C-alpha positions, 0 to 999 in steps of 0.5 A: 302225918295227920291224925286221920291218917294214923287212925286209918292205918290203925284200922287198916292194921286191925283188919289185916290182923283179923284177916292173918288170924294174928292174936298178937298183931290184933293186940297191938291195935285192940284195947284189952278192954274194948267194948264190942257194941255188936257182940254176938250171944255169949261172946266174951268181953273185951279183946278175948271176945274179938279173938274168939270171933276172929278165930271162929271166922278162921275155923269156918272159912279156909283162905279168909281175907279182908279187904278194906274198901272205904274208910272215912275218918272223923274225930276219933272214929273210923267208919269202914266198908269191908269185904270178908271173903273165903271158902266155907270149909267149916261150921258157920251160923248153924250150917255145915261146911258147903265148900262154897266160896263167899263174900261178906260185906260189912260196915264198921265204926271204931273209936280209937284212943292212943292208937288202940280200938276201944269201941267197935260197932259191926254190921255184917251182911249175914243174910247175904252170906247165908244166901250165898252158902245156899241156906233157904229162907221162907216167908211166912204165909199171908 
């Protein structure tokens, strides 16, 4: 098996662990000291912050899943395009539960060392997700 295929599989295990809300499986592919370069305000550092983010998603969405749509591996990095989805049954980004299904497109770049993610950059389409959930945005007047 090539190094590229091993990294791709590690990334897929990471996404599967998040989708399953499985802290033990996540700890197998994420370094305890991971640097989350896209951490939200007040997010804990390291694996604890990733676990908290994962648990927050599952608190906000029932039936939460993640599908790896595409991956590109170069050197020690994996770039991935993911579709997260679930039904909004809990608080999410300031909105009360809507009961609506939602899909959240997301792009990631993760750097791996010894089979574990040590750096994570993530860009989710939160505007699209909030729009799907019925949030309304107003442009300022000219």
